[in-house]
C-alpha positions in Angstrom: 0.0 0.1 0.1 1.2 3.4 -0.9 0.4 6.1 1.7 0.1 9.6 0.0 0.8 12.6 2.3 -0.3 16.0 1.1 -1.7 19.6 1.8 -5.4 19.8 1.8 -4.9 22.5 -1.0 -3.3 19.9 -3.1 -6.1 17.4 -2.7 -7.2 17.3 -6.3 -3.7 16.6 -7.4 -3.2 13.9 -4.6 -6.6 12.3 -5.8 -5.4 12.2 -9.4 -2.1 10.6 -8.3 -4.0 8.0 -6.2 -6.3 7.1 -9.2 -3.5 6.6 -11.6 -1.5 4.5 -9.0 -4.8 2.2 -8.2 -5.6 2.2 -12.0 -2.3 1.2 -13.2 -1.2 -0.9 -10.3 -4.7 -2.9 -10.0 -3.2 -6.1 -11.5 -0.4 -6.1 -9.1 -2.6 -5.5 -6.1 -1.4 -1.9 -5.4 -3.6 0.2 -3.3 -3.3 3.7 -1.7 -4.2 5.3 1.3 -5.5 8.9 0.9 -7.0 10.5 4.0 -10.1 12.0 2.2 -11.3 8.7 0.6 -10.0 6.3 3.4 -11.3 8.2 6.7 -14.9 8.2 7.3 -16.8 10.5 9.6 -16.6 9.7 13.1 -13.0 8.0 12.7 -10.0 9.2 14.6 -7.8 10.9 12.0 -4.6 10.8 13.7 -5.0 7.0 14.7 -5.7 6.0 11.0 -2.9 8.0 9.7 -0.5 6.5 12.3 -1.9 3.0 11.5 -1.6 3.4 7.8 1.9 4.6 7.9 2.9 1.6 10.0 1.1 -0.6 7.3 2.2 0.9 4.2 5.0 -0.5 2.1 5.8 2.9 0.4 5.4 6.6 1.6 4.7 9.0 -1.2 4.7 12.7 -0.2 3.5 15.5 -2.5 5.6 18.6 -2.0 4.4 21.9 -3.1 4.3 25.4 -2.0 1.4 24.5 0.2 2.8 21.4 1.8 6.4 22.0 2.5 5.9 23.7 5.9 2.6 22.1 6.9 2.9 20.5 10.5 0.9 17.4 9.6 2.9 16.7 6.4 6.1 17.1 8.3 4.8 14.8 11.1 3.7 12.1 8.5 7.3 12.3 6.8 9.0 12.1 10.3 6.9 9.0 11.2 7.7 7.4 7.7 11.2 8.2 8.3 11.5 6.5 11.8 9.8 3.5 10.5 12.3 3.1 7.7 9.8 3.3 5.1 10.7 4.0 1.4 9.9 7.7 0.9 9.3 9.1 -2.6 8.8 12.9 -2.9 7.0 14.2 -5.9 7.8 17.8 -6.0 5.7 20.5 -7.6 7.5 23.8 -7.9 9.8 23.1 -5.1 13.5 22.9 -5.4 15.6 20.0 -3.9 17.1 22.7 -1.5 13.6 23.6 -0.2 12.9 20.0 0.7 12.6 19.2 4.6 16.2 18.2 5.9 14.9 14.5 6.9 14.3 13.6 3.3 16.5 16.1 1.4 19.0 13.3 0.6 16.2 11.2 -1.1 16.0 11.3 -4.7 12.8 13.3 -5.8 10.7 13.3 -8.8 9.1 16.1 -10.5 5.1 16.1 -10.5 5.6 15.8 -14.3 7.2 12.4 -13.8 4.5 10.5 -11.9 4.5 8.2 -14.9 8.2 7.3 -13.9 7.3 6.8 -10.3 4.5 4.4 -11.4 7.0 2.4 -13.6 9.3 2.0 -10.7 6.6 1.2 -8.2 5.4 -1.5 -10.5 9.0 -2.9 -10.8 9.5 -3.0 -7.1 6.1 -4.8 -6.5 6.9 -7.4 -9.4 10.5 -8.0 -7.6 8.8 -8.7 -4.3 6.4 -10.9 -6.0 9.3 -13.0 -7.5 11.0 -13.4 -4.1 7.8 -14.6 -2.4 
């Protein structure tokens, strides 16, 4: 499962990324966690976020002008980092120098390269399946 972290102001972009990942990754069983589609009214937001970060195999963060300094996005990145999750940053009009220190050393992909991320993700999933 791919956990998608983003600012509320970027929810349309995040939803499109989630849709593409699930559509293209369907035959490989790839699912996403996106707060707005996976958290229902009355559920604990913080508990579900914590649970899904723990359970995800990959953490994708959409870094934009809106999300780069949002406390919840930074908390989610930190949690993924502490848990040793693969962290992939998709950047939208953000330079590598502006990335949070905790993930500055990770290779980021531009928003226009989501198809490249998807190709890499599918390859990782295929390799995991071969080892199982």
